[in-house]
C-alpha positions in Angstrom: -9.4 -18.2 -7.9 -5.9 -18.9 -8.6 -3.6 -18.3 -6.9 -3.3 -15.9 -3.7 -4.6 -17.8 -0.9 -4.7 -17.1 3.1 -3.6 -19.8 4.7 -3.9 -19.4 8.4 -1.5 -22.4 8.9 2.5 -21.1 9.1 4.8 -23.7 8.1 8.4 -24.2 9.4 10.6 -20.5 9.2 12.5 -19.8 6.2 16.2 -18.3 6.0 15.7 -15.1 4.0 18.4 -14.5 2.1 20.2 -11.5 1.8 22.8 -10.6 -1.5 24.4 -8.1 -3.0 22.7 -9.2 -6.3 19.7 -8.6 -5.4 18.8 -5.5 -8.4 20.2 -8.3 -10.8 18.2 -11.2 -9.6 14.3 -10.4 -9.4 13.8 -13.9 -9.2 15.4 -14.3 -6.0 13.6 -11.6 -4.7 10.1 -13.1 -5.9 11.1 -16.2 -4.1 12.2 -14.3 -0.6 8.6 -12.3 -0.7 6.9 -15.7 -1.4 8.0 -17.0 1.9 7.6 -13.4 3.9 3.6 -13.5 2.4 4.0 -17.3 3.4 4.8 -15.4 6.7 1.4 -13.2 6.6 -0.6 -16.4 5.9 -0.9 -15.6 2.4 0.1 -18.1 -0.3 1.3 -16.5 -3.5 1.3 -19.1 -6.5 4.0 -18.7 -9.2 1.3 -18.0 -12.0 0.1 -15.0 -10.1 3.6 -12.6 -9.9 5.9 -12.5 -13.0 8.6 -10.0 -14.1 9.6 -7.6 -17.0 12.8 -6.3 -17.0 13.4 -3.3 -19.1 17.3 -2.7 -19.2 18.3 0.4 -20.3 18.2 2.4 -22.3 14.8 1.4 -21.8 11.2 2.1 -23.1 8.2 2.7 -21.1 5.9 0.6 -20.7 2.4 1.6 -22.7 0.1 0.1 -20.6 -0.6 -2.4 -17.6 -1.6 -5.2 -18.7 -5.5 -6.2 -18.3 -5.8 -7.9 -14.2 -2.8 -6.8 -13.4 -1.5 -4.7 -10.6 2.3 -3.5 -10.4 5.4 -2.5 -7.8 8.1 -1.3 -10.3 11.9 -0.7 -9.0 14.2 1.4 -10.7 17.8 0.8 -10.6 20.8 3.1 -12.1 24.9 2.2 -11.7 23.6 -0.7 -9.4 21.6 1.0 -6.4 17.7 1.1 -6.3 16.2 4.4 -7.1 13.1 4.4 -6.7 10.4 1.6 -5.5 6.3 2.1 -6.2 3.2 0.4 -7.1 -0.1 0.8 -9.0 -3.3 -0.3 -9.0 -5.2 -1.7 -11.7 -6.7 1.7 -12.6 -3.6 3.7 -12.4 -2.6 3.4 -15.9 -0.9 6.7 -16.0 1.4 6.0 -12.5 2.8 3.0 -14.2 3.3 4.2 -17.9 4.3 8.1 -17.8 4.3 9.8 -14.4 8.2 9.0 -13.7 9.5 10.0 -16.7 8.1 13.9 -16.6 8.9 16.1 -13.7 5.8 18.2 -13.3 3.5 14.6 -14.2 2.8 14.3 -10.4 3.2 15.6 -7.1 6.5 12.8 -6.2 7.9 11.0 -9.0 11.2 9.8 -9.8 12.0 12.6 -12.7 11.2 15.3 -10.2 13.7 13.1 -7.6 16.7 12.6 -10.1 16.3 17.0 -10.4 16.4 17.4 -6.9 19.3 15.4 -6.3 21.5 15.4 -9.6 24.6 17.3 -7.8 24.2 14.4 -4.7 24.2 11.5 -7.6 26.7 13.2 -9.6 24.7 14.3 -12.8 25.4 16.7 -15.1 23.5 18.6 -18.3 19.7 16.7 -16.9 17.0 19.4 -16.7 13.5 19.6 -16.8 13.4 19.6 -20.2 15.4 15.7 -20.7 15.1 14.0 -17.6 12.7 12.3 -18.8 14.8 11.0 -22.1 17.9 10.5 -19.4 15.6 7.9 -17.4 15.0 6.2 -20.2 18.6 6.0 -22.1 20.6 5.4 -18.2 18.1 3.1 -15.4 16.9 0.0 -15.8 13.2 -0.8 -14.8 11.5 -3.9 -13.3 7.9 -4.5 -13.0 6.6 -7.1 -10.7 3.6 -7.4 -12.5 0.6 -9.6 -9.8 -2.9 -10.7 -10.4 -5.6 -8.4 -9.6 -7.3 -11.3 -7.2 -4.4 -11.2 -5.1 -5.6 -7.8 -4.0 -4.1 -4.4 -2.9 -2.8 -6.0 0.5 -0.2 -8.2 -1.5 0.7 -5.7 -3.9 1.3 -3.4 -0.7 2.9 -6.3 1.3 5.2 -6.9 -2.0 6.0 -2.6 -2.3 7.2 -2.6 1.5 8.9 -5.8 1.0 10.9 -4.3 -1.6 11.8 -1.2 0.0 12.8 -2.8 3.3 15.1 -5.3 1.0 16.2 -2.7 -1.6 16.8 0.4 0.1 15.7 2.8 -2.6 17.4 6.5 -2.8 14.2 8.3 -3.4 11.4 6.9 -1.7 8.0 9.1 -0.9 8.7 13.0 0.0 11.8 14.9 1.4 10.0 15.2 4.8 9.7 11.4 5.4 13.1 10.3 4.6 
């Protein structure tokens, strides 16, 4: 298997970097995530975790690449709005659900509508929130080989949530 290996011997401790520009530096986030994964006993090779940046205005991905899982980050005006994950069989979640408020129980479009006053966004409605997201929000996709497993995907999502502190995470009752 090419990349994610369980390592029961943990090496020296590493300083985990804290930077203001983490949202604009996905490679630095990946380097720090590899250190966190190492502490958890997993080695994540450089060829199993790739980054795709979709700067605003962006076009949502048309599909999740074969053999990949993903953690995605939505960013607006320097703040992280949402971090989420998809397994290898979650095409709709990856490509479209966050752009339509009625597409799922929890998605970015629904959160933007609920928080638009707090965010200072005007003129956004159920009919145009998807277009607003595509026009104004950056999206970063962290693509992980499926061979790494769901536990590594979940670790990556949790790491990014801790580091980026998304404004909208989970249901309102969980915040």
